[in-house]
C-alpha positions as CSV (number, residue, x, y, z in Angstrom):
1,M,-75.6,99.3,177.3
2,L,-73.9,99.8,174.0
3,V,-73.1,96.1,173.6
4,S,-76.6,95.0,174.4
5,Y,-78.0,97.6,172.0
6,L,-75.8,96.4,169.1
7,S,-76.7,92.8,169.8
8,Y,-80.4,93.5,169.7
9,Q,-80.0,95.7,166.6
10,D,-78.1,93.1,164.6
11,S,-80.7,90.4,165.3
12,D,-83.6,92.5,164.3
13,I,-81.9,94.0,161.2
14,R,-81.8,90.4,159.8
15,R,-85.6,90.2,160.3
16,I,-86.4,93.6,158.7
17,Q,-83.9,93.9,155.9
18,K,-86.5,93.2,153.2
19,P,-88.0,96.7,153.2
20,K,-84.6,98.2,152.3
21,T,-85.2,101.4,154.3
22,T,-82.9,103.1,156.9
23,I,-84.2,103.9,160.4
24,T,-82.1,106.2,162.6
25,V,-82.7,105.3,166.3
26,V,-81.2,107.4,169.2
27,E,-82.4,105.5,172.2
28,D,-83.0,101.9,173.1
29,S,-86.6,102.3,174.0
30,D,-87.3,104.2,170.8
31,D,-85.7,101.4,168.8
32,R,-88.0,98.8,170.4
33,R,-91.1,100.9,169.7
34,T,-90.0,101.5,166.1
35,I,-89.5,97.8,165.4
36,Q,-92.8,96.9,167.1
37,K,-94.5,99.4,164.9
38,R,-92.8,98.0,161.8
39,K,-94.0,94.5,162.8
40,R,-97.6,95.7,163.2
41,T,-97.5,97.5,159.9
42,R,-96.0,94.5,158.1
43,T,-98.7,92.2,159.6
44,R,-101.5,94.5,158.4
45,T,-100.0,94.7,154.9
46,A,-99.9,90.9,154.7
47,T,-103.7,90.7,155.3
48,T,-104.7,93.7,153.2
49,I,-105.4,91.6,150.1
50,D,-108.1,89.7,151.9
51,D,-109.7,93.0,153.1
52,L,-110.2,94.3,149.6
53,P,-113.9,94.9,148.8
54,K,-115.4,92.5,146.3
55,S,-116.2,95.3,143.9
56,L,-112.5,96.2,143.8
57,V,-111.5,92.5,143.3
58,L,-113.9,92.3,140.4
59,E,-112.5,95.4,138.9
60,I,-109.0,93.9,139.0
61,L,-110.0,90.5,137.7
62,H,-112.2,91.9,134.8
63,R,-109.1,93.5,133.4
64,L,-107.2,90.2,133.1
65,D,-107.0,87.7,130.3
66,F,-108.4,84.2,130.8
67,K,-105.1,82.6,131.8
68,S,-104.3,85.2,134.4
69,A,-107.8,85.2,135.8
70,M,-107.6,81.4,136.3
71,R,-104.3,81.7,138.1
72,C,-105.8,84.3,140.5
73,R,-107.9,81.5,142.1
74,S,-104.8,80.6,144.1
75,V,-104.4,84.1,145.6
76,S,-106.9,83.6,148.4
77,K,-110.2,81.9,149.2
78,E,-112.0,85.1,148.6
79,W,-110.5,85.5,145.1
80,C,-111.2,81.8,144.3
81,S,-114.8,82.3,145.3
82,V,-115.1,85.4,143.0
83,V,-113.6,83.6,140.0
84,S,-115.7,80.5,140.5
85,D,-118.9,82.5,140.7
86,P,-121.1,81.9,137.6
87,S,-121.7,85.6,137.3
88,F,-118.0,86.2,136.8
89,A,-117.9,83.6,134.0
90,R,-121.0,85.1,132.4
91,Y,-119.4,88.6,132.4
92,F,-116.1,87.1,131.0
93,V,-117.9,85.3,128.2
94,N,-120.0,88.4,127.2
95,R,-116.9,90.6,127.3
96,S,-115.0,88.2,125.0
97,I,-117.9,88.2,122.5
98,V,-118.0,92.0,122.4
99,D,-114.2,92.4,122.1
100,H,-114.1,89.7,119.3
101,H,-111.0,88.1,120.9
102,H,-109.9,84.9,119.1
103,C,-109.6,81.9,121.3
104,P,-106.2,80.3,121.7
105,F,-105.9,77.0,119.9
106,T,-103.4,74.3,119.0
107,L,-103.3,71.2,116.8
108,L,-102.7,67.9,118.5
109,L,-100.8,65.5,116.2
110,Q,-101.1,62.0,117.5
111,Y,-99.4,59.0,115.9
112,D,-98.9,55.4,116.7
113,A,-95.4,54.4,118.0
114,P,-95.4,50.7,119.1
115,W,-91.8,51.0,120.4
116,A,-92.6,53.8,122.8
117,K,-93.6,53.5,126.5
118,N,-96.9,55.1,125.6
119,K,-97.4,54.1,122.0
120,N,-99.6,57.1,121.2
121,I,-97.2,60.1,120.9
122,L,-98.7,63.6,121.0
123,F,-97.2,66.7,119.5
124,P,-98.9,70.0,120.3
125,L,-98.0,72.8,117.9
126,E,-98.0,75.6,120.4
127,E,-95.6,76.2,123.3
128,E,-98.2,77.3,125.8
129,P,-97.9,75.6,129.1
130,Y,-101.5,74.6,128.9
131,F,-100.8,72.6,125.7
132,K,-97.6,70.9,126.9
133,S,-99.5,68.9,129.5
134,L,-102.0,67.4,127.1
135,P,-103.6,65.0,127.4
136,Y,-104.5,65.2,131.0
137,V,-104.3,61.7,132.6
138,P,-106.5,61.1,135.7
139,P,-104.6,59.8,138.7
140,I,-106.1,56.3,138.5
141,Y,-104.8,55.9,134.9
142,Q,-101.2,57.1,135.4
143,Q,-99.4,53.8,135.8
144,N,-98.9,51.2,133.0
145,V,-101.7,52.7,130.9
146,D,-101.7,53.7,127.2
147,I,-103.7,56.9,126.6
148,S,-105.0,57.9,123.2
149,I,-107.2,60.8,122.2
150,R,-110.1,59.7,120.0
151,A,-112.1,62.9,119.5
152,S,-112.2,66.6,120.5
153,C,-114.7,69.4,120.9
154,H,-113.5,72.8,121.9
155,D,-111.5,72.2,125.1
156,L,-112.9,68.7,125.8
157,L,-111.1,65.5,124.7
158,L,-112.5,62.0,124.4
159,C,-109.7,59.7,125.6
160,Y,-109.2,56.0,125.7
161,A,-107.2,54.4,128.5
162,V,-106.1,50.7,128.3
163,V,-103.7,48.8,130.6
164,A,-100.5,48.2,128.7
165,G,-99.7,44.6,127.9
166,Y,-103.2,43.2,128.7
167,N,-105.8,42.2,126.2
168,T,-108.7,43.8,128.0
169,A,-111.2,46.4,127.2
170,G,-110.2,50.0,127.9
171,V,-112.1,52.9,129.5
172,Y,-113.3,55.9,127.7
173,Y,-113.5,59.3,129.5
174,V,-114.2,62.9,128.6
175,V,-111.7,65.3,130.1
176,N,-111.1,69.0,130.3
177,P,-107.3,69.1,130.5
178,I,-107.3,72.8,131.6
179,T,-109.4,72.3,134.7
180,G,-108.5,68.6,135.3
181,Q,-112.2,67.7,135.5
182,W,-113.1,64.4,133.8
183,N,-116.0,62.0,133.4
184,A,-115.6,58.3,132.8
185,L,-118.1,56.7,130.5
186,P,-119.8,53.4,131.4
187,P,-118.8,50.3,129.4
188,L,-120.3,49.8,126.0
189,P,-122.2,46.6,125.0
190,D,-119.9,43.7,124.6
191,H,-120.5,43.3,120.8
192,Y,-119.0,46.8,120.2
193,T,-115.5,45.5,120.1
194,Y,-114.6,47.5,117.0
195,I,-114.5,50.7,119.2
196,D,-111.2,49.6,120.6
197,S,-109.6,49.6,117.1
198,E,-106.9,52.1,116.1
199,W,-109.3,54.2,114.1
200,P,-112.7,54.1,115.8
201,R,-115.7,55.8,114.2
202,V,-116.4,58.3,116.9
203,G,-117.5,61.8,117.5
204,L,-117.8,64.2,120.5
205,I,-120.1,67.2,120.7
206,C,-121.2,69.4,123.6
207,N,-124.2,71.7,124.0
208,Y,-123.8,74.9,126.1
209,G,-126.8,75.8,128.2
210,T,-127.4,79.2,129.6
211,L,-125.7,80.7,132.6
212,H,-128.2,81.1,135.4
213,H,-127.7,83.3,138.5
214,K,-126.2,81.4,141.4
215,Q,-126.0,78.3,139.2
216,Q,-123.2,76.6,137.3
217,Q,-123.4,76.6,133.5
218,Q,-125.4,73.8,132.2
219,I,-123.3,71.6,129.8
220,S,-124.5,68.5,128.0
221,F,-122.3,66.4,125.9
222,R,-122.8,63.4,123.6
223,V,-120.5,60.7,122.3
224,M,-121.5,58.8,119.2
225,F,-120.0,55.6,117.8
226,V,-120.8,54.4,114.3
227,P,-120.5,50.6,113.8
228,E,-118.9,48.8,110.9
229,F,-121.3,47.7,108.2
230,E,-121.1,45.8,105.0
231,N,-122.5,46.6,101.6
232,I,-124.7,49.7,101.3
233,P,-127.2,50.0,104.2
234,M,-130.6,51.6,104.1
235,E,-130.2,52.2,107.8
236,F,-127.7,51.4,110.5
237,K,-127.5,51.5,114.3
238,V,-125.4,53.9,116.3
239,Q,-124.6,54.0,120.0
240,I,-124.9,57.4,121.7
241,F,-123.8,58.3,125.3
242,S,-125.6,61.2,126.9
243,S,-124.2,63.1,129.9
244,D,-127.7,63.9,130.9
245,T,-128.6,60.3,131.6
246,S,-125.1,58.9,132.0
247,K,-126.2,55.9,129.8
248,W,-125.6,54.5,126.3
249,K,-128.5,54.0,124.0
250,A,-128.9,52.5,120.5
251,Y,-130.5,54.5,117.7
252,M,-131.4,53.7,114.1
253,V,-130.2,56.1,111.4
254,L,-132.1,56.3,108.1
255,C,-130.0,57.0,105.1
256,P,-131.4,59.7,102.9
257,A,-129.1,58.6,100.0
258,P,-128.0,55.0,100.7
259,H,-125.9,54.8,97.5
260,R,-123.5,57.3,99.0
261,F,-122.8,55.5,102.3
262,V,-119.7,53.4,102.6
263,S,-118.2,52.3,105.9
264,W,-114.7,53.8,105.4
265,I,-115.9,57.4,105.4
266,F,-116.4,57.2,109.2
267,S,-112.7,56.2,109.7
268,F,-111.8,59.7,110.7
269,Q,-113.1,61.6,113.8
270,A,-116.2,63.7,113.3
271,V,-116.2,67.5,113.2
272,P,-118.9,69.0,115.5
273,Y,-120.9,71.8,113.9
274,N,-124.3,73.3,114.5
275,G,-125.5,70.4,116.6
276,L,-124.4,67.7,114.2
277,L,-121.3,65.5,113.8
278,F,-119.9,65.6,110.3
279,W,-117.8,63.2,108.3
280,C,-116.4,63.7,104.8
281,G,-117.0,60.9,102.4
282,E,-115.8,60.2,98.8
283,D,-118.3,62.5,97.2
284,F,-120.5,63.9,99.9
285,L,-120.6,65.3,103.4
286,V,-122.8,63.6,106.0
287,G,-124.0,65.0,109.3
288,L,-125.5,62.8,112.1
289,D,-127.5,64.4,114.9
290,P,-126.7,62.9,118.3
291,Y,-129.6,64.9,119.9
292,N,-132.2,63.8,117.4
293,S,-131.3,60.3,116.3
294,G,-133.5,60.3,113.2
295,C,-131.8,63.3,111.7
296,C,-129.2,62.9,109.0
297,R,-128.1,65.6,106.5
298,C,-126.1,65.2,103.3
299,F,-124.2,67.7,101.2
300,Q,-122.9,66.9,97.7
301,L,-119.2,67.8,97.5
302,P,-118.1,70.4,95.0
303,L,-118.1,69.5,91.3
304,E,-114.4,70.1,91.2
305,W,-113.8,67.6,93.9
306,N,-111.4,64.7,92.9
307,T,-113.2,61.6,94.1
308,G,-110.2,59.4,93.3
309,Y,-107.8,61.3,95.6
310,G,-108.0,60.7,99.3
311,C,-105.8,63.5,100.7
312,H,-108.3,65.9,102.2
313,T,-109.4,67.4,105.5
314,L,-112.6,68.8,107.1
315,G,-112.7,71.5,109.7
316,L,-114.2,74.8,110.9
317,C,-113.0,78.3,110.0
318,N,-114.7,81.4,111.3
319,G,-117.8,79.3,112.2
320,A,-118.2,77.7,108.8
321,L,-117.5,74.2,107.5
322,R,-114.4,74.1,105.4
323,I,-113.0,71.3,103.2
324,S,-109.7,71.1,101.4
325,Q,-108.1,68.7,99.1
326,L,-104.5,68.1,98.0
327,S,-104.5,66.7,94.4
328,G,-101.8,66.2,91.8
329,I,-101.7,67.6,88.3
330,H,-99.1,67.6,85.4
331,Y,-97.4,70.9,85.7
332,P,-94.6,71.6,83.1
333,N,-94.3,67.9,82.4
334,F,-93.9,66.7,86.0
335,P,-96.4,66.3,88.8
336,A,-97.2,69.1,91.2
337,Y,-99.5,69.5,94.1
338,V,-102.6,71.7,94.0
339,L,-104.4,72.8,97.2
340,S,-108.1,73.6,96.9
341,V,-110.2,75.0,99.7
342,W,-114.0,75.4,99.8
343,D,-116.4,76.8,102.4
344,L,-120.0,75.7,102.8
345,N,-122.4,78.7,102.6
346,N,-126.1,79.0,103.0
347,Y,-126.1,76.0,105.3
348,D,-129.7,76.6,106.6
349,E,-131.4,77.3,103.3
350,D,-132.8,73.8,102.9
351,E,-133.2,71.9,106.1
352,G,-134.9,68.9,104.5
353,G,-132.7,68.3,101.5
354,E,-129.2,69.0,100.3
355,G,-129.1,72.7,100.9
356,G,-125.8,74.6,101.1
357,K,-123.5,76.0,98.5
358,W,-119.8,75.4,98.2
359,C,-117.6,78.4,97.5
360,L,-114.1,78.0,96.2
361,E,-111.9,80.2,98.5
362,H,-108.4,79.2,97.4
363,Q,-106.7,77.2,94.8
364,L,-102.9,77.3,94.2
365,C,-100.0,75.2,93.2
366,L,-97.7,74.5,96.1
367,K,-94.6,74.8,94.0
368,Q,-95.3,78.5,93.6
369,M,-94.9,79.0,97.4
370,V,-91.8,80.4,99.0
371,S,-90.4,80.6,102.5
372,E,-89.0,84.0,103.5
373,K,-87.5,82.8,106.8
374,S,-86.4,79.3,105.6
375,P,-85.1,79.4,102.0
376,W,-84.3,75.6,102.2
377,L,-88.1,75.0,102.5
378,T,-88.7,76.7,99.2
379,N,-86.3,74.2,97.5
380,V,-87.9,71.2,99.3
381,V,-91.4,72.1,98.1
382,K,-90.2,72.3,94.5
383,K,-89.0,68.7,94.7
384,N,-92.5,67.2,95.3
385,P,-91.9,66.0,98.9
386,Y,-94.4,63.9,100.8
387,L,-97.2,66.3,101.7
388,L,-100.1,65.9,104.1
389,I,-102.9,68.3,104.9
390,L,-103.3,68.7,108.7
391,A,-106.0,71.3,109.3
392,C,-107.2,74.8,108.6
393,H,-106.7,77.7,111.1
394,P,-110.0,78.1,113.0
395,N,-109.8,81.9,112.9
396,D,-107.6,83.0,110.0
397,R,-109.1,82.2,106.6
398,D,-105.8,82.4,104.8
399,I,-103.8,79.9,107.0
400,F,-103.5,76.1,106.5
401,Y,-101.2,73.7,108.2
402,L,-99.3,71.1,106.2
403,K,-96.9,68.3,107.0
404,I,-93.9,68.4,104.5
405,N,-91.7,65.3,105.1
406,S,-91.1,65.6,108.9
407,T,-91.8,69.3,109.3
408,V,-95.1,71.0,110.2
409,V,-95.5,74.3,108.3
410,S,-98.1,77.0,108.2
411,C,-99.2,78.0,104.7
412,N,-100.5,81.5,104.0
413,L,-102.7,81.0,100.9
414,R,-103.0,84.8,100.3
415,R,-99.3,85.6,100.4
416,N,-98.1,82.3,99.0
417,T,-95.6,81.8,101.8
418,L,-94.6,79.0,104.1
419,E,-93.3,79.1,107.6
420,V,-91.9,76.3,109.8
421,V,-94.0,75.6,112.9
422,R,-92.2,72.7,114.4
423,D,-90.1,69.6,113.5
424,L,-91.2,66.0,114.0
425,P,-89.1,62.9,114.6
426,D,-87.7,61.4,111.3
427,D,-89.3,58.1,112.2
428,C,-92.7,59.6,112.6
429,P,-95.0,57.5,110.3
430,H,-96.7,59.4,107.5
431,A,-100.0,57.5,107.3
432,L,-100.7,57.0,111.0
433,F,-101.5,60.5,112.0
434,N,-104.6,61.6,113.9
435,V,-105.0,65.4,113.9
436,L,-107.3,67.0,116.5
437,D,-108.3,70.6,117.2
438,F,-108.0,71.9,120.7
439,V,-109.6,75.4,121.1
440,L,-109.7,77.2,124.4
441,P,-113.0,79.0,124.8
442,C,-113.3,82.2,126.7
443,W,-114.2,80.1,129.8
444,P,-113.4,76.5,130.4
445,T,-116.1,73.9,129.8
446,P,-117.2,72.4,133.2
447,I,-117.6,68.6,133.6
448,H,-119.3,66.9,136.4
449,S,-117.5,63.9,138.0
450,S,-118.4,60.4,136.9
451,P,-120.6,58.1,138.9
452,F,-118.8,55.0,137.4
453,L,-115.7,55.1,139.5
């Protein structure tokens, strides 16, 4: 009896050792009943999470941040259903607006590397797992394909996939790398071969509809390509893709000030703002409307703008258009860099003309900046290194990102300080950079699957 009891006890202790509790058993029959009771209790505990009322599940999920809430979809089918319900997304969005939480973001630095397997190398600034996997490559494009990002809008990316080693036209697709949803665009007209160039004239913009009860959020996006043109046109044709119709359509754009239009200003990706796609030219800012093809707005650049200096950037900060320029002056008998930053105010004052007023927010000499954490960086800046403006911070009005030689730094314009963000390879070309914003909204932008696959 004792031998059989010990044998039975040893085998079952292995199965119940996780709870880490001691049970004293006197008789064999009591032991069996105790273990059976433990099994029944353990089984009920394993299914308890599925038995939680929906109100309690919502209470739990509403207390989480975006990333944690998205992960909870894998807990169970019930939790996945709750998180996927449009009402949950609507609540999450409204709460984020009330709490004034800043959306996570990163800069995507893309440069051409012909010697690499994928010649378009991507460097995200942040260490978030979401950003490390960018860009998302759909399964059908994962072998022998070069992927490059051509434009961005919030958490959506316009990518271009081409088969490596073949002189064939590639495929454009819009993707949300967070959710993995993507939409392939239909082929463009044959004569638009310029779109496959290294620096296509392209912009991506999305329009958020309202969240209806029991329905998914209505999202509409547009992709606009601007052709090459010679001389100074009075009008020119653009190609616009609409996700509503899943088709390309050609539109004519009338130039309100033709003497200001030159082809090269569209060499950089557009910045989506207030329903328009903006490009920064030599002495003006132009906005094209992909939803109303006849609309085109121009803003004269600030009087202090140096038209002969091409190192500048256009972006968004706290919901306003922001331009910056890095120019050189003679400071104590040797050249020095000066960074100037302007915001466009009173944007809606004059819808039909050149409304808007530029306000100078910052202007400082970079030689006056110091690095508290990296003293060597202070010495480098004083020696006039190769500098490149990358972008402004979308939420912090005092932060700019610069590339100093092969180092990306954040520049605090109020405190006059520099801080190292990340290092880049020494062989990273200076002039072949494409800088894109990637901002995570309070809820991921949904994309419907493409009918062209």
